[in-house]
Kinemage of the C-alpha trace (Angstrom):
@kinemage 1
@onewidth
@group {chain A} dominant
@subgroup {mainchain}
@vectorlist {calphas} color= white
{ca met a 1} P 20.847 16.089 1.880
{ca ala a 2} L 22.492 19.163 0.431
{ca gly a 3} L 23.433 21.627 3.108
{ca val a 4} L 22.760 19.169 5.926
{ca pro a 5} L 25.703 17.681 7.828
{ca glu a 6} L 26.136 13.935 7.774
{ca ser a 7} L 25.259 12.307 11.064
{ca gly a 8} L 25.853 8.620 10.510
{ca gly a 9} L 22.118 8.129 10.268
{ca gly a 10} L 21.321 9.766 13.591
{ca pro a 11} L 19.207 12.897 14.080
{ca val a 12} L 20.137 15.904 11.958
{ca val a 13} L 19.370 19.464 13.024
{ca gly a 14} L 17.834 21.556 10.264
{ca glu a 15} L 18.098 25.257 9.602
{ca asp a 16} L 15.119 25.825 11.898
{ca gly a 17} L 16.947 24.233 14.825
{ca arg a 18} L 14.782 21.115 14.888
{ca ala a 19} L 16.286 17.646 14.803
{ca arg a 20} L 14.873 15.101 12.386
{ca thr a 21} L 15.510 11.676 10.900
{ca pro a 22} L 18.011 12.288 8.048
{ca trp a 23} L 15.737 11.279 5.150
{ca ala a 24} L 13.492 14.271 5.885
{ca tyr a 25} L 16.030 16.590 4.262
{ca gly a 26} L 16.058 15.013 0.817
{ca his a 27} L 13.463 17.401 -0.663
{ca pro a 28} L 10.990 20.055 0.577
{ca leu a 29} L 8.109 17.636 -0.003
{ca leu a 30} L 9.799 15.073 2.236
{ca leu a 31} L 10.425 17.683 4.924
{ca asp a 32} L 6.790 18.775 4.947
{ca tyr a 33} L 5.573 15.176 4.952
{ca tyr a 34} L 7.892 14.334 7.826
{ca asp a 35} L 6.827 17.309 9.930
{ca thr a 36} L 3.094 17.213 9.293
{ca glu a 37} L 1.994 13.677 8.506
{ca trp a 38} L 4.413 10.766 8.703
{ca gly a 39} L 3.957 8.776 11.882
{ca leu a 40} L 0.716 10.459 12.915
{ca pro a 41} L -2.456 8.416 13.501
{ca val a 42} L -4.954 7.846 10.703
{ca thr a 43} L -8.491 7.141 11.871
{ca thr a 44} L -10.662 7.315 8.746
{ca glu a 45} L -11.308 4.557 6.228
{ca ser a 46} L -10.398 6.714 3.225
{ca gly a 47} L -7.263 7.961 4.951
{ca met a 48} L -6.077 4.459 5.756
{ca phe a 49} L -7.011 3.210 2.285
{ca glu a 50} L -4.983 6.021 0.742
{ca arg a 51} L -1.911 5.161 2.836
{ca leu a 52} L -2.302 1.467 2.077
{ca ser a 53} L -2.680 2.195 -1.639
{ca leu a 54} L 0.236 4.598 -1.880
{ca glu a 55} L 2.532 2.238 -0.003
{ca gly a 56} L 1.607 -0.415 -2.561
{ca phe a 57} L 2.272 1.912 -5.483
{ca gln a 58} L 5.617 2.875 -3.926
{ca ala a 59} L 6.984 -0.683 -4.048
{ca gly a 60} L 10.245 -0.543 -5.997
{ca leu a 61} L 10.184 3.256 -6.215
{ca ser a 62} L 11.152 6.198 -4.024
{ca trp a 63} L 8.659 7.780 -1.660
{ca leu a 64} L 9.475 11.162 -3.176
{ca thr a 65} L 8.102 9.892 -6.489
{ca ile a 66} L 4.821 9.075 -4.731
{ca leu a 67} L 4.629 12.445 -2.990
{ca arg a 68} L 5.140 14.261 -6.271
{ca lys a 69} L 2.307 12.298 -7.864
{ca arg a 70} L 0.024 12.240 -4.834
{ca pro a 71} L -2.256 15.125 -5.873
{ca arg a 72} L -2.969 13.403 -9.174
{ca phe a 73} L -3.473 10.057 -7.437
{ca arg a 74} L -6.141 11.702 -5.308
{ca glu a 75} L -7.843 13.173 -8.355
{ca val a 76} L -8.044 9.981 -10.375
{ca phe a 77} L -8.804 7.667 -7.442
{ca ala a 78} L -11.745 9.758 -6.157
{ca asp a 79} L -9.829 10.940 -3.081
{ca phe a 80} L -9.475 7.253 -2.213
{ca asp a 81} L -13.128 6.907 -1.359
{ca val a 82} L -13.433 3.163 -0.896
{ca asp a 83} L -16.902 2.794 -2.403
{ca ala a 84} L -16.000 4.878 -5.435
{ca val a 85} L -12.809 2.940 -6.178
{ca ala a 86} L -14.563 -0.381 -5.559
{ca ala a 87} L -16.925 0.522 -8.414
{ca phe a 88} L -14.100 1.043 -10.929
{ca asp a 89} L -14.185 -1.274 -13.939
{ca gly a 90} L -12.040 -2.169 -16.931
{ca ser a 91} L -12.553 1.206 -18.573
{ca asp a 92} L -11.213 2.866 -15.416
{ca val a 93} L -8.153 0.638 -15.525
{ca asp a 94} L -7.537 1.729 -19.124
{ca arg a 95} L -8.042 5.360 -18.139
{ca leu a 96} L -5.555 5.076 -15.290
{ca leu a 97} L -2.974 3.253 -17.402
{ca ala a 98} L -3.070 6.185 -19.825
{ca asp a 99} L -2.532 8.809 -17.112
{ca pro a 100} L 1.119 9.957 -16.890
{ca gly a 101} L 0.409 11.688 -13.586
{ca ile a 102} L 0.358 8.423 -11.628
{ca ile a 103} L 2.306 5.156 -11.537
{ca arg a 104} L 1.113 3.330 -14.639
{ca his a 105} L 1.505 -0.239 -13.444
{ca arg a 106} L -1.408 -2.496 -14.318
{ca gly a 107} L -0.844 -4.883 -11.425
{ca lys a 108} L -0.777 -2.095 -8.857
{ca ile a 109} L -3.805 -0.328 -10.336
{ca glu a 110} L -5.865 -3.512 -10.448
{ca ala a 111} L -4.749 -4.388 -6.904
{ca cys a 112} L -5.882 -0.979 -5.664
{ca ile a 113} L -9.358 -1.598 -7.067
{ca arg a 114} L -9.501 -5.107 -5.611
{ca asn a 115} L -8.298 -3.734 -2.292
{ca ala a 116} L -11.143 -1.223 -2.246
{ca arg a 117} L -13.631 -4.054 -2.732
{ca ala a 118} L -11.922 -6.062 0.006
{ca ala a 119} L -12.062 -3.021 2.300
{ca val a 120} L -15.823 -2.821 1.755
{ca asp a 121} L -16.101 -6.447 2.858
{ca leu a 122} L -14.002 -5.716 5.946
{ca arg a 123} L -16.707 -3.398 7.249
{ca glu a 124} L -18.535 -6.478 8.491
{ca asp a 125} L -15.603 -7.084 10.855
{ca gly a 126} L -15.071 -3.534 12.090
{ca gly a 127} L -13.502 -1.963 9.022
{ca leu a 128} L -10.078 -1.377 7.545
{ca val a 129} L -8.705 0.861 10.288
{ca ala a 130} L -9.639 -1.501 13.100
{ca phe a 131} L -8.355 -4.494 11.148
{ca ile a 132} L -4.924 -2.950 10.652
{ca glu a 133} L -4.801 -1.600 14.202
{ca gly a 134} L -5.476 -5.127 15.401
{ca phe a 135} L -1.910 -6.043 14.407
{ca ala a 136} L -0.249 -3.269 16.395
{ca pro a 137} L 2.809 -4.472 18.334
{ca glu a 138} L 3.272 -4.131 22.086
{ca thr a 139} L 6.561 -2.261 21.672
{ca thr a 140} L 8.141 0.081 19.144
{ca pro a 141} L 11.722 0.368 17.933
{ca glu a 142} L 13.928 3.025 19.496
{ca pro a 143} L 16.442 3.620 16.707
{ca arg a 144} L 19.414 5.868 17.318
{ca ala a 145} L 20.247 5.825 13.600
{ca leu a 146} L 18.639 4.844 10.309
{ca ala a 147} L 20.616 1.611 10.244
{ca glu a 148} L 18.661 0.470 13.318
{ca val a 149} L 15.227 0.922 11.734
{ca pro a 150} L 13.619 -2.449 10.895
{ca thr a 151} L 12.054 -3.127 7.509
{ca ser a 152} L 9.547 -5.704 8.749
{ca ser a 153} L 8.323 -7.305 11.949
{ca pro a 154} L 6.350 -10.372 13.052
{ca glu a 155} L 3.276 -8.137 13.179
{ca ser a 156} L 3.740 -6.824 9.642
{ca val a 157} L 4.214 -10.390 8.413
{ca ala a 158} L 1.005 -11.416 10.163
{ca leu a 159} L -0.918 -8.423 8.779
{ca ser a 160} L 0.347 -9.169 5.281
{ca lys a 161} L -0.882 -12.748 5.485
{ca ala a 162} L -4.236 -11.708 6.933
{ca leu a 163} L -4.863 -9.068 4.272
{ca lys a 164} L -3.924 -11.460 1.475
{ca lys a 165} L -6.451 -13.962 2.825
{ca arg a 166} L -9.026 -11.185 2.595
{ca gly a 167} L -8.205 -10.577 -1.053
{ca phe a 168} L -5.766 -7.674 -0.811
{ca gly a 169} L -2.713 -7.379 -3.066
{ca phe a 170} L 0.616 -5.541 -2.919
{ca val a 171} L 0.564 -5.848 0.865
{ca gly a 172} L 3.856 -7.628 1.543
{ca pro a 173} L 5.481 -7.568 4.999
{ca thr a 174} L 7.873 -4.731 4.124
{ca thr a 175} L 5.069 -2.652 2.623
{ca met a 176} L 2.927 -3.258 5.700
{ca tyr a 177} L 5.771 -2.247 7.994
{ca ala a 178} L 6.088 0.988 6.025
{ca leu a 179} L 2.350 1.458 6.579
{ca phe a 180} L 2.836 0.909 10.316
{ca glu a 181} L 5.462 3.647 10.270
{ca ala a 182} L 3.369 6.016 8.191
{ca val a 183} L 0.337 5.886 10.496
{ca gly a 184} L 2.155 5.789 13.834
{ca ile a 185} L 1.483 2.156 14.701
{ca val a 186} L 5.230 1.992 15.257
{ca asp a 187} L 7.482 4.999 15.854
{ca thr a 188} L 10.715 4.891 13.872
{ca his a 189} L 11.618 8.541 14.158
{ca val a 190} L 15.209 8.340 15.364
{ca leu a 191} L 15.734 9.209 19.015
{ca gly a 192} L 16.258 12.931 19.317
{ca ser a 193} L 13.921 13.852 16.457
{ca his a 194} L 11.413 16.549 17.330
{ca met a 195} L 8.703 14.237 15.954
{ca arg a 196} L 9.571 11.305 18.183
{ca gly a 197} L 6.453 10.386 20.152
{ca ala a 198} L 4.209 12.627 18.045
{ca ser a 199} L 1.675 9.851 17.461
{ca gly a 200} L 0.762 9.873 21.147
{ca arg a 201} L 0.911 6.081 21.120
{ca trp a 202} L 4.508 5.712 22.265
{ca pro a 203} L 6.730 7.641 24.689
{ca arg a 204} L 9.457 9.791 23.228
């Protein structure tokens, strides 16, 4: 956070006078993501599948790495169109493993394809968005600092188990909690951030 005062994990005011959760200042891509996307609702199947997929690819890596590679991810995964990815085969796996523009991890790539097929099957029960929304909690954290932000919850554990039963992979409880955060199912913007409450689901 060069140029940004330390705050003990609480809200940090940027050069534009707006307060944000401290991690937003790590890189311009993070700042833009924080201000324009993170924590806002996602209502389309492809949008939710993209978030689910990218959270899976992020496991063990930094989110900045994912943001840097996101344009290429979209190119090679057909803009995360579920039907298109569900039709990928072994030759597509080989193609993706040879692409330096994405995360070349066979397990994650194969899981993404399986997850697309599982998402197609979920349409019989209302679809991917409704399925994930069905595990929304009744309350959200109200962190004053980063140290107070949870990394999982009973709901993310339950979602993880339910998705695995449906054939999904790389959907552990921590990854699913990160998904909850990313799509506004919980609000973990620290109190005082200008984005707190931006999802419209929770009060500021």
